Backbone as CSV, one residue per row, in Angstrom:
resi,resn,N_x,N_y,N_z,CA_x,CA_y,CA_z,C_x,C_y,C_z
1,UNK,0.845,-1.185,0.000,0.000,0.000,0.000,0.883,1.238,0.000
2,UNK,0.814,2.000,-1.079,1.614,3.217,-1.180,0.956,4.328,-0.377
3,UNK,1.741,5.030,0.380,1.240,6.195,1.108,1.818,7.458,0.484
4,UNK,0.962,8.458,0.352,1.364,9.744,-0.202,1.191,10.812,0.871
5,UNK,2.213,11.629,1.064,2.171,12.661,2.090,2.512,14.005,1.454
6,UNK,1.548,14.931,1.521,1.750,16.266,0.957,2.331,17.205,2.010
7,UNK,3.024,18.219,1.543,3.536,19.271,2.420,3.690,20.548,1.600
8,UNK,3.847,21.666,2.308,4.135,22.924,1.634,2.980,23.891,1.534
9,UNK,1.807,23.501,1.989,0.679,24.421,1.943,0.843,25.554,2.942
10,UNK,-0.055,26.531,2.856,-0.001,27.645,3.782,-0.813,28.825,3.306
11,UNK,-0.573,29.958,3.938,-1.281,31.195,3.619,-0.336,32.123,2.864
12,UNK,-0.813,32.669,1.756,-0.001,33.562,0.950,-0.886,34.656,0.365
13,UNK,-0.311,35.803,0.096,-1.075,36.886,-0.520,-1.180,36.665,-2.024
14,UNK,-2.190,37.229,-2.602,-2.363,37.141,-4.053,-1.110,37.643,-4.757
15,UNK,-0.695,36.923,-5.780,0.531,37.247,-6.498,1.749,36.516,-5.972
16,UNK,1.609,35.891,-4.841,2.721,35.170,-4.235,2.885,33.771,-4.787
17,UNK,3.812,33.035,-4.188,4.149,31.692,-4.652,4.187,30.708,-3.487
18,UNK,3.901,29.463,-3.818,4.047,28.348,-2.890,4.543,27.148,-3.681
19,UNK,5.219,26.256,-2.980,5.684,25.013,-3.588,5.175,23.848,-2.755
20,UNK,4.360,23.010,-3.380,3.850,21.814,-2.718,4.715,20.616,-3.090
21,UNK,4.861,19.712,-2.152,5.580,18.466,-2.399,4.737,17.290,-1.960
22,UNK,4.921,16.174,-2.634,4.219,14.942,-2.288,5.243,13.828,-2.299
23,UNK,5.389,13.154,-1.174,6.355,12.070,-1.066,5.635,10.735,-1.031
24,UNK,6.074,9.826,-1.879,5.530,8.468,-1.888,6.363,7.586,-0.968
25,UNK,5.688,6.661,-0.294,6.370,5.819,0.703,7.257,4.758,0.072
26,UNK,7.087,4.514,-1.240,7.908,3.525,-1.913,8.034,3.891,-3.380
27,UNK,9.007,3.286,-4.018,9.214,3.568,-5.434,8.050,2.965,-6.218
28,UNK,7.534,3.731,-7.144,6.375,3.315,-7.918,6.799,2.909,-9.328
29,UNK,5.955,2.198,-10.053,6.334,1.724,-11.384,6.778,2.861,-12.295
30,UNK,7.672,2.542,-13.213,8.207,3.563,-14.107,7.145,4.136,-15.027
31,UNK,6.029,3.432,-15.158,4.973,3.903,-16.048,3.913,4.709,-15.319
32,UNK,4.157,5.043,-14.066,3.068,5.656,-13.296,2.816,7.113,-13.671
33,UNK,1.688,7.589,-13.172,1.298,8.984,-13.349,1.018,9.556,-11.968
34,UNK,1.568,10.725,-11.716,1.255,11.426,-10.474,0.591,12.745,-10.821
35,UNK,-0.334,13.139,-9.977,-1.133,14.322,-10.290,-1.495,15.079,-9.025
36,UNK,-1.911,16.295,-9.232,-2.466,17.132,-8.170,-3.909,17.473,-8.519
37,UNK,-4.756,17.357,-7.512,-6.140,17.799,-7.583,-6.350,18.824,-6.473
38,UNK,-7.454,19.548,-6.548,-7.783,20.471,-5.465,-9.277,20.513,-5.250
39,UNK,-9.645,20.873,-4.025,-11.061,20.954,-3.671,-11.291,22.187,-2.828
40,UNK,-12.058,23.106,-3.375,-12.439,24.310,-2.659,-13.681,24.013,-1.826
41,UNK,-13.931,24.812,-0.774,-15.103,24.574,0.080,-16.401,24.569,-0.721
42,UNK,-17.183,23.539,-0.538,-18.464,23.455,-1.205,-18.405,23.075,-2.669
43,UNK,-17.221,22.730,-3.154,-17.065,22.401,-4.573,-16.480,20.993,-4.742
44,UNK,-16.580,20.483,-5.955,-16.032,19.164,-6.239,-14.511,19.230,-6.367
45,UNK,-13.893,18.074,-6.193,-12.459,17.966,-6.382,-12.154,17.992,-7.885
46,UNK,-11.196,18.831,-8.279,-10.885,18.987,-9.696,-9.397,18.814,-9.964
47,UNK,-9.107,18.428,-11.183,-7.739,18.200,-11.628,-6.978,19.517,-11.741
48,UNK,-5.715,19.491,-11.335,-4.861,20.675,-11.444,-3.734,20.422,-12.454
49,UNK,-2.966,19.354,-12.224,-1.828,19.063,-13.093,-1.419,17.611,-12.912
50,UNK,-0.816,17.034,-13.959,-0.352,15.659,-13.893,0.941,15.490,-14.657
51,UNK,1.687,14.446,-14.301,2.951,14.162,-14.970,3.107,12.656,-15.102
52,UNK,3.519,12.226,-16.305,3.729,10.807,-16.565,5.214,10.547,-16.567
53,UNK,5.659,9.579,-15.754,7.092,9.458,-15.509,7.882,9.055,-16.738
54,UNK,7.586,7.943,-17.363,8.470,7.450,-18.414,8.418,8.273,-19.681
55,UNK,7.373,9.052,-19.859,7.297,9.922,-21.038,7.705,11.343,-20.711
56,UNK,7.676,11.684,-19.430,7.999,13.042,-19.033,6.952,14.055,-19.441
57,UNK,5.803,13.560,-19.876,4.758,14.477,-20.352,3.991,15.053,-19.172
58,UNK,3.479,16.251,-19.373,2.700,16.949,-18.356,1.402,17.453,-18.962
59,UNK,0.455,17.726,-18.080,-0.832,18.269,-18.506,-1.369,19.143,-17.391
60,UNK,-1.960,20.281,-17.784,-2.439,21.253,-16.804,-3.882,21.629,-17.081
61,UNK,-4.585,21.929,-16.009,-5.899,22.542,-16.166,-5.708,23.947,-16.739
62,UNK,-6.649,24.383,-17.539,-6.532,25.701,-18.165,-6.381,26.808,-17.124
63,UNK,-7.017,26.629,-15.981,-7.025,27.676,-14.960,-5.655,27.917,-14.329
64,UNK,-4.736,26.954,-14.480,-3.415,27.116,-13.855,-2.283,27.153,-14.876
65,UNK,-2.606,26.935,-16.130,-1.581,26.894,-17.167,-0.810,28.212,-17.213
66,UNK,0.508,28.115,-17.241,1.348,29.302,-17.258,1.704,29.825,-15.879
67,UNK,1.024,29.335,-14.844,1.309,29.777,-13.477,1.859,28.642,-12.604
68,UNK,1.393,27.432,-12.845,1.816,26.278,-12.053,2.731,25.393,-12.896
69,UNK,3.682,24.745,-12.216,4.575,23.801,-12.880,4.688,22.539,-12.039
70,UNK,4.418,21.400,-12.665,4.551,20.123,-11.974,5.878,19.487,-12.373
71,UNK,6.534,18.870,-11.409,7.793,18.190,-11.682,7.922,17.013,-10.727
72,UNK,8.873,16.128,-11.012,9.059,14.993,-10.131,10.536,14.707,-9.944
73,UNK,10.858,14.176,-8.788,12.210,13.746,-8.466,12.112,12.255,-8.156
74,UNK,12.413,11.437,-9.143,12.226,10.000,-8.974,13.210,9.394,-7.985
75,UNK,14.358,10.023,-7.822,15.324,9.521,-6.847,14.772,9.632,-5.429
76,UNK,13.895,10.617,-5.225,13.307,10.839,-3.904,11.848,10.417,-3.836
77,UNK,11.336,9.858,-4.942,9.924,9.449,-4.997,8.990,10.602,-4.650
78,UNK,9.262,11.766,-5.187,8.429,12.924,-4.892,7.927,13.590,-6.163
79,UNK,6.812,14.271,-6.042,6.291,15.119,-7.099,6.031,16.489,-6.480
80,UNK,6.350,17.519,-7.233,6.240,18.879,-6.727,5.290,19.706,-7.586
81,UNK,4.717,20.714,-6.971,3.864,21.643,-7.700,4.297,23.059,-7.321
82,UNK,4.962,23.724,-8.237,5.361,25.111,-8.043,4.205,25.997,-8.490
83,UNK,3.713,26.817,-7.576,2.553,27.651,-7.858,2.971,29.113,-7.763
84,UNK,2.910,29.802,-8.877,3.277,31.218,-8.938,2.066,32.066,-9.274
85,UNK,2.183,33.352,-8.992,1.099,34.293,-9.281,-0.238,33.757,-8.763
86,UNK,-0.254,33.373,-7.516,-1.450,32.770,-6.938,-2.591,33.763,-6.852
87,UNK,-3.798,33.255,-7.015,-5.012,34.061,-6.975,-5.920,33.543,-5.863
88,UNK,-6.810,34.389,-5.356,-7.735,33.926,-4.312,-8.524,32.687,-4.735
89,UNK,-8.829,32.562,-5.996,-9.590,31.404,-6.462,-8.767,30.117,-6.474
90,UNK,-7.480,30.203,-6.182,-6.658,29.007,-6.031,-6.786,28.416,-4.630
91,UNK,-7.478,29.113,-3.748,-7.668,28.624,-2.388,-8.417,27.294,-2.397
92,UNK,-7.816,26.287,-1.774,-8.396,24.941,-1.770,-7.501,24.015,-0.953
93,UNK,-8.010,22.822,-0.716,-7.162,21.740,-0.214,-6.599,21.035,-1.441
94,UNK,-5.301,20.884,-1.471,-4.615,20.260,-2.608,-4.239,18.821,-2.254
95,UNK,-4.575,17.914,-3.166,-4.343,16.497,-2.961,-3.393,15.950,-4.020
96,UNK,-2.494,15.106,-3.584,-1.614,14.375,-4.471,-2.255,13.023,-4.780
97,UNK,-2.087,12.549,-6.012,-2.685,11.277,-6.402,-1.736,10.484,-7.286
98,UNK,-1.864,9.157,-7.221,-0.993,8.263,-7.985,-1.829,7.261,-8.770
99,UNK,-1.541,7.156,-10.050,-2.121,6.131,-10.917,-0.981,5.205,-11.309
100,UNK,-0.960,3.993,-10.778,0.202,3.117,-10.955,0.314,2.546,-12.357
101,UNK,-0.787,2.497,-13.092,-0.734,1.828,-14.405,-1.277,2.696,-15.527
102,UNK,-1.319,3.992,-15.302,-1.961,4.878,-16.264,-1.300,4.893,-17.627
103,UNK,-2.119,4.886,-18.653,-1.616,5.018,-20.017,-1.561,6.481,-20.420
104,UNK,-2.371,7.291,-19.790,-2.380,8.721,-20.084,-2.812,9.458,-18.820
105,UNK,-2.571,10.745,-18.802,-2.905,11.568,-17.645,-4.398,11.861,-17.670
106,UNK,-5.107,11.355,-16.679,-6.538,11.560,-16.616,-6.865,12.762,-15.735
107,UNK,-7.905,13.497,-16.138,-8.359,14.625,-15.325,-9.454,14.185,-14.353
108,UNK,-9.796,12.899,-14.394,-10.837,12.372,-13.523,-10.218,11.607,-12.357
109,UNK,-10.932,11.532,-11.244,-10.399,10.926,-10.036,-10.298,9.404,-10.113
110,UNK,-11.176,8.788,-10.863,-11.317,7.338,-10.786,-10.047,6.555,-11.080
111,UNK,-9.251,6.905,-12.075,-8.071,6.075,-12.366,-6.984,6.096,-11.289
112,UNK,-7.054,7.047,-10.397,-5.979,7.207,-9.414,-6.208,6.249,-8.238
113,UNK,-5.162,5.450,-7.972,-5.272,4.381,-6.977,-5.023,4.868,-5.557
114,UNK,-4.171,5.860,-5.412,-3.767,6.302,-4.087,-3.859,7.824,-3.990
115,UNK,-4.213,8.271,-2.773,-4.406,9.699,-2.524,-3.714,10.085,-1.223
116,UNK,-3.217,11.315,-1.195,-2.692,11.868,0.040,-3.817,12.439,0.881
117,UNK,-3.463,12.950,2.048,-4.468,13.463,2.976,-4.844,14.910,2.683
118,UNK,-4.063,15.565,1.851,-4.366,16.943,1.464,-3.590,17.976,2.262
119,UNK,-3.347,19.109,1.626,-2.693,20.238,2.289,-3.417,21.515,1.897
120,UNK,-3.671,22.370,2.878,-4.472,23.578,2.653,-3.615,24.681,2.034
121,UNK,-4.150,25.284,0.990,-3.562,26.476,0.392,-4.602,27.587,0.470
122,UNK,-4.227,28.696,1.082,-5.128,29.836,1.216,-4.448,31.060,0.629
123,UNK,-5.131,31.703,-0.316,-4.597,32.891,-0.970,-5.487,34.071,-0.600
124,UNK,-4.904,35.042,0.057,-5.670,36.211,0.478,-5.576,37.311,-0.575
125,UNK,-6.636,38.091,-0.669,-6.674,39.167,-1.682,-6.098,40.463,-1.143
């Protein structure tokens, strides 16, 4: 059972930056996909960004494209989300997710086998 632990959330002013990290408890298959989702109060959980390890491909939600960057450090079994130019509407709990056998980066929750507990990001105006 893979465990995912997020860190790096916090409170930041609009226009600021935060870097989230997600550490996996064990090395995952070379074909895996790791992603970030977020859930704002009263709203559904939505896809933010994903990265496929063996292809190095990435995919972003339109709302964060150009501001967020997803990356991974396979030596440390971690995936990171650099968030720049943050906006109040980015306020949410951010979740890390792992799809161990993904063929492509899905924007839906179902293919992801493992989830972290979430980390709060709050952007003040």
